[in-house]
C-alpha positions as a Markdown table, in Angstrom:
| # | Residue | x | y | z |
|---|---|---|---|---|
| 1 | Unk | -114.7 | 52.2 | 10.7 |
| 2 | Unk | -117.0 | 52.4 | 13.6 |
| 3 | Unk | -119.9 | 50.1 | 14.4 |
| 4 | Unk | -122.6 | 52.3 | 12.8 |
| 5 | Unk | -120.6 | 52.5 | 9.6 |
| 6 | Unk | -120.2 | 48.7 | 9.7 |
| 7 | Unk | -124.0 | 48.3 | 10.0 |
| 8 | Unk | -124.6 | 50.6 | 7.1 |
| 9 | Unk | -122.1 | 48.8 | 4.9 |
| 10 | Unk | -123.4 | 45.4 | 5.9 |
| 11 | Unk | -126.9 | 46.4 | 5.1 |
| 12 | Unk | -125.7 | 47.8 | 1.7 |
| 13 | Unk | -123.9 | 44.5 | 1.0 |
| 14 | Unk | -127.0 | 42.5 | 1.8 |
| 15 | Unk | -129.2 | 44.7 | -0.3 |
| 16 | Unk | -127.1 | 44.8 | -3.4 |
| 17 | Unk | -125.3 | 41.4 | -3.5 |
| 18 | Unk | -128.1 | 39.5 | -5.3 |
| 19 | Unk | -129.5 | 42.4 | -7.3 |
| 20 | Unk | -127.7 | 42.9 | -10.6 |
| 21 | Unk | -126.3 | 46.3 | -9.5 |
| 22 | Unk | -122.8 | 45.3 | -8.1 |
| 23 | Unk | -122.4 | 45.2 | -4.4 |
| 24 | Unk | -118.7 | 45.8 | -4.6 |
| 25 | Unk | -119.3 | 49.0 | -6.6 |
| 26 | Unk | -121.8 | 50.2 | -4.0 |
| 27 | Unk | -119.4 | 49.4 | -1.1 |
| 28 | Unk | -116.5 | 51.1 | -3.0 |
| 29 | Unk | -118.5 | 54.3 | -3.4 |
| 30 | Unk | -120.2 | 54.2 | 0.0 |
| 31 | Unk | -116.9 | 53.9 | 1.8 |
| 32 | Unk | -115.5 | 56.8 | -0.1 |
| 33 | Unk | -118.5 | 59.0 | 0.7 |
| 34 | Unk | -118.2 | 58.0 | 4.4 |
| 35 | Unk | -114.6 | 59.2 | 4.3 |
| 36 | Unk | -113.2 | 55.7 | 4.9 |
| 37 | Unk | -111.4 | 55.5 | 1.6 |
| 38 | Unk | -111.2 | 52.0 | 0.0 |
| 39 | Unk | -111.7 | 49.5 | 2.8 |
| 40 | Unk | -110.2 | 46.9 | 0.5 |
| 41 | Unk | -111.2 | 43.7 | -1.2 |
| 42 | Unk | -110.5 | 41.6 | 1.9 |
| 43 | Unk | -113.4 | 43.4 | 3.8 |
| 44 | Unk | -115.6 | 43.0 | 0.8 |
| 45 | Unk | -114.8 | 39.3 | 0.4 |
| 46 | Unk | -115.3 | 38.5 | 4.0 |
| 47 | Unk | -118.7 | 40.2 | 4.4 |
| 48 | Unk | -119.8 | 38.4 | 1.3 |
| 49 | Unk | -119.6 | 35.3 | 3.4 |
| 50 | Unk | -122.7 | 36.6 | 5.2 |
| 51 | Unk | -124.7 | 37.1 | 2.0 |
| 52 | Unk | -123.6 | 33.7 | 0.7 |
| 53 | Unk | -124.7 | 32.1 | 4.0 |
| 54 | Unk | -128.2 | 33.5 | 3.1 |
| 55 | Unk | -128.1 | 31.7 | -0.2 |
| 56 | Unk | -127.2 | 28.5 | 1.5 |
| 57 | Unk | -130.2 | 28.9 | 3.9 |
| 58 | Unk | -132.6 | 29.9 | 1.1 |
| 59 | Unk | -131.6 | 27.2 | -1.3 |
| 60 | Unk | -130.8 | 24.6 | 1.4 |
| 61 | Unk | -133.0 | 21.8 | -0.1 |
| 62 | Unk | -131.7 | 22.3 | -3.6 |
| 63 | Unk | -128.1 | 22.3 | -2.3 |
| 64 | Unk | -128.6 | 19.1 | -0.3 |
| 65 | Unk | -130.3 | 17.4 | -3.2 |
| 66 | Unk | -127.6 | 18.4 | -5.7 |
| 67 | Unk | -124.7 | 17.3 | -3.4 |
| 68 | Unk | -126.5 | 14.0 | -2.5 |
| 69 | Unk | -127.2 | 13.1 | -6.1 |
| 70 | Unk | -123.7 | 14.2 | -7.3 |
| 71 | Unk | -122.1 | 11.8 | -4.8 |
| 72 | Unk | -124.6 | 9.1 | -5.5 |
| 73 | Unk | -123.9 | 9.4 | -9.2 |
| 74 | Unk | -120.2 | 8.6 | -8.6 |
| 75 | Unk | -121.1 | 5.3 | -7.0 |
| 76 | Unk | -123.7 | 4.5 | -9.7 |
| 77 | Unk | -126.7 | 4.5 | -7.3 |
| 78 | Unk | -128.1 | 7.4 | -9.2 |
| 79 | Unk | -127.8 | 7.7 | -13.0 |
| 80 | Unk | -124.9 | 9.9 | -14.1 |
| 81 | Unk | -127.3 | 11.8 | -16.3 |
| 82 | Unk | -129.5 | 12.7 | -13.3 |
| 83 | Unk | -130.3 | 16.5 | -13.6 |
| 84 | Unk | -129.2 | 17.3 | -10.1 |
| 85 | Unk | -125.9 | 15.3 | -10.4 |
| 86 | Unk | -125.2 | 17.1 | -13.7 |
| 87 | Unk | -125.9 | 20.4 | -12.1 |
| 88 | Unk | -123.3 | 19.6 | -9.5 |
| 89 | Unk | -120.7 | 19.0 | -12.2 |
| 90 | Unk | -121.7 | 22.2 | -14.0 |
| 91 | Unk | -121.3 | 24.2 | -10.8 |
| 92 | Unk | -117.8 | 22.8 | -10.3 |
| 93 | Unk | -117.0 | 23.5 | -14.0 |
| 94 | Unk | -118.4 | 27.0 | -13.8 |
| 95 | Unk | -116.4 | 27.8 | -10.7 |
| 96 | Unk | -113.0 | 27.2 | -12.3 |
| 97 | Unk | -112.7 | 30.5 | -14.3 |
| 98 | Unk | -113.2 | 32.8 | -11.3 |
| 99 | Unk | -110.7 | 30.7 | -9.2 |
| 100 | Unk | -108.0 | 30.7 | -11.9 |
| 101 | Unk | -108.4 | 34.3 | -12.9 |
| 102 | Unk | -108.8 | 35.5 | -9.3 |
| 103 | Unk | -105.5 | 34.0 | -8.4 |
| 104 | Unk | -103.7 | 35.1 | -11.6 |
| 105 | Unk | -104.9 | 38.7 | -11.3 |
| 106 | Unk | -105.2 | 39.1 | -7.5 |
| 107 | Unk | -102.9 | 42.1 | -7.3 |
| 108 | Unk | -104.7 | 43.9 | -10.1 |
| 109 | Unk | -108.1 | 43.1 | -8.7 |
| 110 | Unk | -107.0 | 44.4 | -5.2 |
| 111 | Unk | -105.5 | 47.6 | -6.7 |
| 112 | Unk | -106.0 | 49.2 | -10.1 |
| 113 | Unk | -109.3 | 47.7 | -10.9 |
| 114 | Unk | -110.8 | 49.2 | -7.8 |
| 115 | Unk | -110.5 | 52.7 | -9.3 |
| 116 | Unk | -113.8 | 54.5 | -9.4 |
| 117 | Unk | -113.2 | 55.1 | -13.1 |
| 118 | Unk | -113.4 | 51.3 | -13.7 |
| 119 | Unk | -116.4 | 51.1 | -11.3 |
| 120 | Unk | -118.4 | 53.8 | -13.1 |
| 121 | Unk | -117.6 | 52.5 | -16.6 |
| 122 | Unk | -118.4 | 48.9 | -15.6 |
| 123 | Unk | -121.8 | 49.8 | -14.1 |
| 124 | Unk | -122.8 | 51.5 | -17.4 |
| 125 | Unk | -121.4 | 48.9 | -19.9 |
| 126 | Unk | -122.6 | 45.8 | -18.1 |
| 127 | Unk | -125.9 | 47.5 | -17.3 |
| 128 | Unk | -126.5 | 48.1 | -21.0 |
| 129 | Unk | -125.5 | 44.5 | -21.7 |
| 130 | Unk | -128.1 | 43.3 | -19.2 |
| 131 | Unk | -130.8 | 45.3 | -20.8 |
| 132 | Unk | -129.9 | 44.0 | -24.3 |
| 133 | Unk | -129.8 | 40.4 | -23.0 |
| 134 | Unk | -133.2 | 40.8 | -21.3 |
| 135 | Unk | -134.6 | 42.2 | -24.5 |
| 136 | Unk | -133.3 | 39.7 | -27.0 |
| 137 | Unk | -133.0 | 36.6 | -24.9 |
| 138 | Unk | -135.5 | 33.9 | -25.9 |
| 139 | Unk | -136.1 | 32.7 | -22.3 |
| 140 | Unk | -137.1 | 29.2 | -23.1 |
| 141 | Unk | -134.5 | 27.1 | -21.3 |
| 142 | Unk | -134.7 | 25.7 | -17.8 |
| 143 | Unk | -131.9 | 24.4 | -15.5 |
| 144 | Unk | -132.6 | 20.9 | -16.7 |
| 145 | Unk | -131.2 | 22.0 | -20.1 |
| 146 | Unk | -127.9 | 23.2 | -18.6 |
| 147 | Unk | -124.8 | 21.8 | -20.4 |
| 148 | Unk | -121.0 | 21.8 | -19.9 |
| 149 | Unk | -120.7 | 24.5 | -22.5 |
| 150 | Unk | -123.4 | 26.7 | -20.8 |
| 151 | Unk | -121.9 | 26.1 | -17.4 |
| 152 | Unk | -118.5 | 27.3 | -18.6 |
| 153 | Unk | -120.1 | 30.4 | -20.2 |
| 154 | Unk | -121.8 | 31.2 | -16.9 |
| 155 | Unk | -118.5 | 30.7 | -15.2 |
| 156 | Unk | -116.6 | 33.1 | -17.5 |
| 157 | Unk | -119.4 | 35.7 | -16.9 |
| 158 | Unk | -119.0 | 35.2 | -13.2 |
| 159 | Unk | -115.3 | 35.8 | -13.4 |
| 160 | Unk | -115.9 | 39.2 | -15.0 |
| 161 | Unk | -117.4 | 40.2 | -11.6 |
| 162 | Unk | -113.9 | 40.3 | -10.2 |
| 163 | Unk | -114.0 | 43.8 | -11.5 |
| 164 | Unk | -116.1 | 46.0 | -9.1 |
| 165 | Unk | -119.1 | 47.4 | -11.0 |
| 166 | Unk | -119.7 | 44.3 | -13.1 |
| 167 | Unk | -121.9 | 42.5 | -10.6 |
| 168 | Unk | -121.7 | 38.7 | -10.0 |
| 169 | Unk | -125.4 | 38.2 | -10.4 |
| 170 | Unk | -125.7 | 40.7 | -13.2 |
| 171 | Unk | -122.9 | 39.2 | -15.2 |
| 172 | Unk | -124.1 | 35.6 | -14.9 |
| 173 | Unk | -127.8 | 36.5 | -15.4 |
| 174 | Unk | -126.8 | 38.4 | -18.5 |
| 175 | Unk | -125.0 | 35.4 | -19.9 |
| 176 | Unk | -127.9 | 33.1 | -19.1 |
| 177 | Unk | -130.4 | 35.3 | -20.8 |
| 178 | Unk | -128.2 | 35.6 | -23.9 |
| 179 | Unk | -128.1 | 31.8 | -24.3 |
| 180 | Unk | -131.8 | 31.5 | -23.8 |
| 181 | Unk | -132.5 | 30.7 | -20.1 |
| 182 | Unk | -135.6 | 32.0 | -18.3 |
| 183 | Unk | -135.0 | 34.8 | -15.9 |
| 184 | Unk | -135.7 | 32.7 | -12.8 |
| 185 | Unk | -133.5 | 29.8 | -14.1 |
| 186 | Unk | -130.7 | 32.2 | -14.9 |
| 187 | Unk | -130.9 | 33.8 | -11.4 |
| 188 | Unk | -131.2 | 30.5 | -9.6 |
| 189 | Unk | -128.1 | 29.0 | -11.3 |
| 190 | Unk | -126.3 | 32.4 | -10.7 |
| 191 | Unk | -126.9 | 32.1 | -7.0 |
| 192 | Unk | -125.9 | 28.4 | -6.8 |
| 193 | Unk | -122.8 | 29.0 | -8.9 |
| 194 | Unk | -121.7 | 31.8 | -6.6 |
| 195 | Unk | -121.5 | 29.6 | -3.5 |
| 196 | Unk | -118.1 | 27.9 | -4.1 |
| 197 | Unk | -116.6 | 31.1 | -5.5 |
| 198 | Unk | -117.7 | 33.4 | -2.6 |
| 199 | Unk | -116.9 | 30.8 | 0.1 |
| 200 | Unk | -113.5 | 30.2 | -1.5 |
| 201 | Unk | -112.7 | 33.9 | -1.9 |
| 202 | Unk | -114.1 | 34.9 | 1.5 |
| 203 | Unk | -112.3 | 32.0 | 3.2 |
| 204 | Unk | -109.1 | 32.8 | 1.4 |
| 205 | Unk | -109.2 | 36.5 | 2.4 |
| 206 | Unk | -110.3 | 35.5 | 6.0 |
| 207 | Unk | -107.2 | 33.3 | 6.4 |
| 208 | Unk | -105.0 | 36.0 | 5.0 |
| 209 | Unk | -106.5 | 38.5 | 7.4 |
| 210 | Unk | -105.9 | 36.2 | 10.4 |
| 211 | Unk | -102.3 | 36.1 | 9.3 |
| 212 | Unk | -102.2 | 39.8 | 8.7 |
| 213 | Unk | -104.8 | 41.2 | 11.1 |
| 214 | Unk | -104.0 | 44.8 | 10.2 |
| 215 | Unk | -105.9 | 44.3 | 6.9 |
| 216 | Unk | -109.4 | 44.7 | 8.4 |
| 217 | Unk | -110.9 | 45.7 | 11.8 |
| 218 | Unk | -112.3 | 42.5 | 13.3 |
| 219 | Unk | -115.4 | 43.7 | 15.2 |
| 220 | Unk | -116.8 | 46.0 | 12.5 |
| 221 | Unk | -116.2 | 43.3 | 9.8 |
| 222 | Unk | -118.1 | 40.7 | 12.0 |
| 223 | Unk | -121.0 | 43.1 | 12.5 |
| 224 | Unk | -121.2 | 44.0 | 8.8 |
| 225 | Unk | -121.2 | 40.2 | 7.9 |
| 226 | Unk | -124.1 | 39.5 | 10.3 |
| 227 | Unk | -126.1 | 42.4 | 9.1 |
| 228 | Unk | -125.4 | 41.4 | 5.4 |
| 229 | Unk | -126.7 | 37.9 | 6.1 |
| 230 | Unk | -130.0 | 39.2 | 7.7 |
| 231 | Unk | -130.8 | 41.7 | 4.9 |
| 232 | Unk | -129.8 | 39.2 | 2.1 |
| 233 | Unk | -132.4 | 36.6 | 3.3 |
| 234 | Unk | -135.2 | 39.1 | 2.7 |
| 235 | Unk | -133.7 | 40.4 | -0.6 |
| 236 | Unk | -133.3 | 36.9 | -2.2 |
| 237 | Unk | -136.9 | 36.0 | -1.5 |
| 238 | Unk | -138.2 | 39.3 | -2.9 |
| 239 | Unk | -135.9 | 39.2 | -6.0 |
| 240 | Unk | -136.8 | 35.6 | -7.0 |
| 241 | Unk | -140.5 | 36.5 | -6.8 |
| 242 | Unk | -140.0 | 39.8 | -8.7 |
| 243 | Unk | -138.2 | 38.4 | -11.7 |
| 244 | Unk | -140.8 | 35.7 | -12.2 |
| 245 | Unk | -143.1 | 38.3 | -13.6 |
| 246 | Unk | -141.1 | 41.5 | -14.3 |
| 247 | Unk | -138.1 | 42.5 | -16.4 |
| 248 | Unk | -134.7 | 43.8 | -15.4 |
| 249 | Unk | -135.3 | 47.3 | -16.9 |
| 250 | Unk | -135.4 | 49.2 | -13.5 |
| 251 | Unk | -132.0 | 47.7 | -12.6 |
| 252 | Unk | -130.5 | 48.6 | -16.0 |
| 253 | Unk | -131.7 | 52.2 | -15.7 |
| 254 | Unk | -130.3 | 52.4 | -12.1 |
| 255 | Unk | -126.9 | 51.0 | -13.1 |
| 256 | Unk | -126.5 | 53.5 | -16.0 |
| 257 | Unk | -127.6 | 56.5 | -13.9 |
| 258 | Unk | -125.3 | 55.5 | -11.0 |
| 259 | Unk | -122.4 | 54.9 | -13.3 |
| 260 | Unk | -122.8 | 58.3 | -15.0 |
| 261 | Unk | -123.1 | 60.0 | -11.5 |
| 262 | Unk | -119.9 | 58.3 | -10.3 |
| 263 | Unk | -118.0 | 59.3 | -13.4 |
| 264 | Unk | -119.3 | 62.8 | -13.1 |
| 265 | Unk | -118.3 | 63.1 | -9.5 |
| 266 | Unk | -114.8 | 61.7 | -10.3 |
| 267 | Unk | -114.4 | 64.0 | -13.3 |
| 268 | Unk | -115.3 | 67.1 | -11.2 |
| 269 | Unk | -113.0 | 66.1 | -8.4 |
| 270 | Unk | -115.7 | 65.5 | -5.8 |
| 271 | Unk | -114.6 | 61.9 | -5.5 |
| 272 | Unk | -111.0 | 60.7 | -5.7 |
| 273 | Unk | -110.9 | 57.6 | -7.9 |
| 274 | Unk | -107.9 | 56.2 | -6.3 |
| 275 | Unk | -108.4 | 57.2 | -2.6 |
| 276 | Unk | -107.1 | 54.5 | -0.3 |
| 277 | Unk | -106.5 | 52.1 | -3.2 |
| 278 | Unk | -103.0 | 50.4 | -2.7 |
| 279 | Unk | -100.5 | 50.4 | -5.5 |
| 280 | Unk | -99.7 | 47.3 | -7.4 |
| 281 | Unk | -97.1 | 45.4 | -5.5 |
| 282 | Unk | -95.5 | 43.7 | -8.5 |
């Protein structure tokens, strides 16, 4: 991977991470089209640290308030039923599924599930689910109505995004809409919930990479991460404004069309579904 390719992949990551279209799917296909094969889940996880840093910057006041009230509720200086303190608990609870499943199925996630067959099918199936959820969801709940049950449902939906093509934001937003949350509330919690998962996953892969430096190229990965952060800041602001008044229909159509195109290219031999994907180690 050269620097120009790193810039392109970083921009693609920043553009697609928070839109419900699956950044991992786009990176998987883009690297194949660029002739790089599969750059691997380590590269993807590390550059996601850049986009997640954008979330921290954008939602900084919310994050500080949640953390402050969560700690204060432990000492009793803030009521335990405080909405921000509870939100802290629900983010912790919602983060458990992706941590547990990510560790249990790490080999499968890093290998077989990165097949373009899975990517194309996931884009279509979860795109249709997003469209259904946006259509039938009652959209009356706000984040103040979040509960342990709902936090866990969000968490399970986020865990599904371990499969490239599902989309972390798409999966969690779909779940939120199905249980009645407003579009903006579903997206806001989706972004906040992603912080521990992405920082944990990216940090874990980064440590592994430092121990096994052959996994990724250091300079291109750093460049891609910085570019991803810069683009993501702009996209988050636009996306939150967009969904306050408009539906997810354009994203649904895009996902389905892209999924069909990928499957068609794989079926006709234009793309190799397993190019560069390592075999399951055990």
